[in-house]
N, C-alpha and C positions, 0 to 999 in steps of 0.2 A: 296515815287515815284517821281522820279526827271522827272518833265513834266510837260508842260503847264497844268494848270487847267480848267476845262470846265468853271468854274464860274467866271474865269478872263475873258475870252471871252465875257460871258453873261455881265459882271459888264462894262467893257471899252465902249461895244458897247452901253450900256444903259446912260454911261456918255456920250459919243458924240452925242446920239440923246438928251439927256438933254440940252448941251450945244447949238446946234443948235435951238431947241425949245425956249431957252432964247433969242435969238437975236445973239448967237454968232458963225454963220454960218463961218465968214471970221476969226473966231479965229485962229490966228497960233500956234494950237495944236500940242505939238509933243510927240511922243511914243517913249518910252525907251524899249529896250528888253535886259535883262541881258543873254550873250551868254557865257562867261567862267569867271569862278572864280578861286582866287589863294588864299595862306593864310588860312584864318579862317573865310572867310567870311560865314553867316550863311546864306544861302538861296539857290535857285535853279536856275540851268542853264534854261534857257526860262521865267523865271519870267518877267513880264510886268509892267510898271508905265507909266501913263500919265501925262505931264508936261503941265500946263496952264497957261498962261502968267499972267492972274489976279488973284486976290483972288475973291470969290462968288462963287466958284464952289468946292462941297466937295465930299468926300465918299474914297470908299476902293482904295488905288492905285492912288489916285490924289495927285500931289504935286505942287504947287503955285509956279511960277518960282520967284516970289519976293521974297520967303525964300532963295532963293540960293544966292551963291557968290564964285568966284573962276573959276577955270578951267571949273567946269562943267555948270555954268551960260553962260560963254563965247561960250560954244558948244552949248548948246541951242540956245540961240541967234542968232547964226551964221545959225543954221538948219531953224530956225524961220523964219528967213530973206531972207535966200538965198533957201530955198528948199532942195530937195533931202536926202539924208542919209549921216551918219559920223559915223564912227567908234571910239571911245575915250576911254583911258585908263584910270581908278579911283584909287588912291590909296586913300581909305576911313580909316579916323580916327574914335575912339570910340563916338566920339560928333558929327559926320559927320550929317548934318539935313537930307540926303538922308536915313538915317536910319530909318526915319517916316515910310518908305516904309518896312522896316522888314529885312533889310540884317544884321542888330544885332550884327558884331563885326567888327575889321579892317580886312583888307587885299586890294588885289588890284582883281579889276573887270573890263571887257570889256565888254562896253556898246555899242549898236547899236542905234544910235538916228536918228529916220524918221519925216518928216511934215506928218502929217496926212491929206491925200488927197482923192480923190475919189477913186483911185487904193488901197490905204491901207485900207481903209472902204471897199470894195467889198471884199478883201482877207480876213477878219476878217468875213464877213458876209459867204461868202463860209466856213468857219470853224463853224459857229454857226450853219448854217442850216445841215452840216455833225451829228455834235452832237445831234441836234435835231431828227434827222434819226438813234441816236445812231450808228453812222458810225464812227470808228477813222482814224483819219489822221496822217499824218507826214507833219510839217510845214518846208519847208527847203529853208535857208536865206542866202544869197552871204553876206559875211561881210567883204571880201576881193578881188580885184581883178575888172575888167573891169566891170562887170555887180553887183556891189556893191549895197545892198537893193534889189536886185530883190528877190521876193516869190515865191514861188511855192509849191502847196499842192501836196501830192502823197497819194495815196490810200493805206490803211493799208498792204494790201496785194500786193505791187509793190516791185518784189524783191531787187529793190536797195536800198529800206528801210525797208525790213519785219524785220531782226534782229533788227534794232532800235527800231521799235513798240513792238516787243514781249519782249524784255529786259525791254521796259519802261526806256530807259536811252538815253539822247541826246547823239550826236556824231559830231566830229568835222573833217572834210575831208577836206585834203589838198592835191592840184593838182598844176601843173605847166603848164600855157597854155600861148604858144610863150614867153617862159622864165620870165613869171611873175606869181606869187603866185595866187593862187585862192583858197580861203577859206569856205566853205560850211558848216553852221552850221544846224543842222537836231533834230527837237524835237518832241518828239511823242504827241500825242492828244488824249488821251484817254475818252470815254464818260464815265459817270458814270453808264451807265445802266439804266434799267427800275425798277420801284419799284411798287408793286401793295399793296395798304393797302385795309383790309377788315374790315369796321365798321366805325361809325359814331359817336362815342364818342369824348369826349375832347383829350385821348392818340391819337386816329386816326389822328384828326384833327391836332394836334400838329406835329405827326409826319410826317404827308405830308408835312406841312410847313416846318420842318426841310431838309427834303429830296428834296424838290423843291427848297429852298435855295443852297443846295450842288451841284445842277445841276443834279439830276435824273430827268428822264421823270417819273412823279409819274401819277399813276391811282387810286382813290379811288372809293371805290364800296362798296353799300349796297343794297339788295335785298329789303329791308325793306320801302315801298313808302315813300317820302317826308323827309327821314331822313337826307339827304345830303343838309340842307337848312340852314339860318341864316348867321349871320357874320363869323362864324368861319370858315365856309368854302368857303368863298370869298377871295380864296387862287391864285394868279396869276401862270398859267402854270400847274395847277393840273387837271388833265381830269374826271368830275362826272359822276359814270355809276350808274344808278340804276338797279341793277341785281346783282347776283351771278357768280360764277366761270367760267360757260361758256360765260355770257355776257364779263365779264372782258378779258377772254382769245382771244376771237374775236377781241376786242379792242386794245388790247397791245402786242399780239402775244409773250408770255412771251418765253426767250431763256435762254442758260446759264450766260448771265449777268444780268438777272433779279433777283430780292429780293420780296419774298410776306411774309408778315406781318398779321396775323388773329386776330383780335380784336371787333369781332361781340359780344361775350361773350354769343351768345347763341350756344346752344351744337350741335342743328341739323345743323346750318348753319356752324359752324368749322367745323364737320366732312365733311360735302359736298365740303368746301373750301380745306381742307387739302388733300381730296382723291385725287382731281383735282390736286392740288399744288405737291404732293408729287410724282404724276404720269408724270409729266412734267419735262423739262431738268433745271429749274431753280436753282441757286446755293445757297441759302437761305430761309429758312421758319422757320420763328418765330412766336411763339404763347404764351398769355402771360395766367394768371390761375393756379390755385392750382396743385401740384403734382398729386394727386389723380386722380384728372379730366383728367390731360394730360395722364395718365397711361390707364385710361376707353379708351380715344380716341384711344391710340394706339393699343388696343387690338380689338378695331372693325375695326381699318384701316387695319391691317392685316389680317383679315377675308376677308376684302375688294381687298386683294394683293397689299395694297399701302403703302408699308414698306418704312422708310425713307432710303436714301442713307448716307453712311457716313460723316458726316463732313456738313452734307445741314441741318438737324433740330436743331432746338434750342427752348428749353422748360426749364423754361421760355425764353423768349427773353429780350435781354438786358443784359448789363455790369453791374456788382455790383459797384455801385457809390452812393449807398445809397438813391434811388431814391425815392419818394414817392407823389409827386403830377403829375399830369398828363404830365405837360411840362417837368417834369425832367424823368420820366418813358419814353416818347418819345424821349427823348435826348440819354438815355441809350441804345436802340435799335436803333437809327441812328449810335450811336458809334459802336455799335457790328457790324452793317452791315458794315460800313468801314473797321475793323478790318478785317472782313472775305473776303473781297475785298482784302486788301492787304496782307494776310497770316499771319496776325497780331493776338496774342492771346488777346490782348488790356491790358496789365498791366501796371504799372507804368512806364515810360520813367526812373525816377531818380533810378529804381530797376535793370535796365539791365545793365550787365557786360560793364563798358568801356561808361557810358551813357553821352549823349550828341551827337555832332556832329560826332564823330568818330564810336560810335555803331551805328547810322542811315545809314552811308554808309559801316558798316561791313557787307560782304557776310554770310550768314549762310548755313550751310550744314547739313541736319537733318538727325536723325537716325532711320531705320525703323525698328522696333522689330517685328517680326514675331511668333506669339503665339496664332493662332487661332484654332490649329488641337486638333483632339480628344486623339491623344497619346493612339492609343487601346492597342499595345504592353506593356503598363506600368500597371500593375496587382497594384489594391489597391489603387485607388484613381486618380485625375489628378496630372499628375506630373510635372505641372507649379506651383503647389501649396503646393506641398510636401517639407517639410523641408530640408534644407541642410545647414549644418553651422549655425544652429539657426534661420533661414529664409525663406520663400519660394524662390525656385528656378528661378521664376520669377524676384523676388523681387531683387535679385544678379544681374541679366542680368539689369533691369533697374537702380538699383544703378550704377554700372560701366558705362553705359553710360551717366547719369547724372553728373558722375564726371569727364568727359570730356568736352568737347568745342561743341559737339553735340547741334543743337539748330534747331528746336525743337527735342524733343525724340517723336516718334509717335508710341505707341503700340497699333498693330492689333490684336483685340479679335476676337473669335468666338464662338465654343463650350466653356462650362463652363464659360460663362460670369462672373456671380457670384463670383465664385475661383477667376479669375482673377483679379476682381474689388478689392476682399477682400485682396489678394497678394499686393495690390498697397496703401491700406489703409493707410493715413498718410504722403504722399509724397507731400511736398509744394511747390517743385520745379516748377515754372511758366511755365517751357520748355516743364514739360509733358503733353502729348496730348494722349488720347484714343479713338479708333474711333472701327466700329463694323463690321466684314465682313460676312453678310448676307448668302454669298456663301462659306463658311467654309468647308462646306462637299466635294465640287469639288477639293479639295487639295489648295497647299501652294501657286501654281502660282495666284488664286484668291486673295490671301492676299497680295500678293506683289503687283498688279495691284491696290488694294484699298490703301496701302501706297503710290504707285508713284503717285496717284492721290492729296496726301495730301501734296506732295512736293512744298514747297513756289516757285511762279513764277522766283524768281530771284536767285533761288539757281541752282549752275552747275551741281548737282547731289544729291546722296544720299548714306549713308552707312547703308548695310543690316546687321542686327543680328538675332540670333536666339535666342526664347525666352527659352531654354532648355541648353545653353551652359554658365554657369555661372563662368567660368573660364579665360572668354574673358575679361580681365581686361584693365582698364581705359589707361595704357601705350601703351597697342596694338592698341585700337581704336585712340588714338592721334598718334599713328606712322602712321598707314593708313590713318589718315585723313591730316596728314601734307604732305605724299607723294600724295594725290590726289590733295590738295590746290596747289601745284607746277606744278603737270603734267595735272589736269584734265583729267587724265585717269582712265580705268578699274585699281584698284589697291586691293591687297589681301595678306595676309602671305600666304608663301609656305614652306611645310615640308614633312621630308621623311615617305611616306606610304610604304604599303607591297608591292605594283604594281608600285614604284617610286614617283616622286614627286607629290604633291597634293596641290590643292589649297584651302583655308580654308576660316575663318571669323576673323574678319569684312571684307566683301566684298565691296569695294566703287563702284557705278555704275553712270557714266557720264550720264549726260542727253540726248547726242547722243544716247545713247545704250537702251533709255528706252522704244521706241517704238519694238526695237528688242526682249527686255526681255517679253514685255506684248504679242508679237505675239507667243511665243512658250507657248502654253496651255498645259504645264505640270509642275510638281513638281520642277523638276531641270531647270527651265528654266533660272534661272541667273549663274546658273553652267555650264549650255550650252554655254551660252554668253561667260562666262570665259575659256571656253576652246578654243571657236570658236577665240578668241581675245586672246590668251594665249601669243603669240611672241611679241604685241605690248603692254601687261600690265605692272604695276609696280609690280614685285613680289618682298615679302620682306620676305628674308630667317628666319626660324625659327629654333633654336637648337634642336628643339624637339617638338613634338605634344601634349604635355599634355593641352595646353590653349585650344586646338579643341575638347576633351572630350565633348561629347553630351550624354543626358539622354534619352533614349529608353525604357529600363526596369527598373526595381527594380534592378536586379544585374548589371544596371550599375551606379546607384547612390550607391550602395555599395561599387564597386570597387572604386569609385569616392572619396568618403568619405574615404574609408581605404589609400588611396594614401596621402591623406593630413595629416595623422596622423604621 
């Protein structure tokens, strides 16, 4: 997430308060904002550091000026002496002392240096207040021109910055005013969201502390009187609620940016809380405990019409880090919440293809495999689990997708979930993600909608595949994916059908058409979109349509198998 982190704002304001409390109100403190990065600098545009003139103050993002020398020291001294703002360019070496702030590699960086005065404090406080209200903003900073150093806060829905905020990516705008270049740096500031922690045990206390330190607005609730007491619950910023779901909902107003973790270890309380949480718009619901207990809860919740939405319910909550102690379990849950918010699976960075900075900046395009239908025309079992060339039909499709660069590969199951999971047993690729469509009986369009909701926020689109087309090979997926990456337009193969050219699969759907595809509540919604945008789409000609063979009946399977002999 390339943006200003909420905790940075809170930490800097706390530091400035500490300096003032220690009698350093007149201290010439300088704030540095890293605005553009070149080379292999390992950091984030928008990251900030505070340079204090003397030793004696310590903390995250604090650098004593006495530790510096060379051009950066001279620039900071000039700003501290004369006030105002100054833009400077630094060439960083591997052993540069500034790397204590976390830049981490050699390269060139542009830094805006500002004297911390009342104007800048008010700007930072306004950012903090927005975060505490769980309202996102975009910070506009003039880094070149007559208004150098001018700061403006934009609402997240302001048309001038809406795209920057939604993409969670800083922008650099260049204009010419009266023959003078003016550059404006825009950096989004996303709140971490709210977290509701139900329970009062050591895990609940440790999790509340972790999430509060990360910048979440944390509400801890327990309906059992006197439970939220003692030193463990003296956590700055955590709102304590003696009550259950109804009381917590009234206090926190949970929304799509809210995470809920149920840790009461009381079956009756867990059931009540989960019923409320699953019927709310929250994006994460986690619970700990044995699988049998969770299965029983889900059965009762289903009878109460409180079924989990795809990609929201996590049981047991937490990433697999070998956690045993309460503080470790809490850490694993906090990490999972962060991963879900970032659209990540939470695997090891070192195991990702092209790991490191390049991998973090790589834009991923997901694959959506629709495999939720009943396949009523296929006699003799579920068509996706029937064997073809020695393995289930669905397994062919998934293996082909995983052999490409698609990331993640999202399989949407519905009818015959157990058969689908059995077909996928043994797949170790961390890119595979399986979600459930509870409305599968309403048709393929509902599965497409479920899949589109799972697309990572920074992906420019998605590649749709069908679970009954085992001959769509990796080379064809890669061809469509490459064309889509170049054009960011609708893309699909075209072959000669009985009535003329026909569009096939894979089908690359750009994000701009997601809403249009969802709005058409019918099974051929995406094909209808393809027909509507046929003239502007990237059409990839196929010599014949053999790769487009699907399996609707047993006869189709026999014909497909016979054609390969």
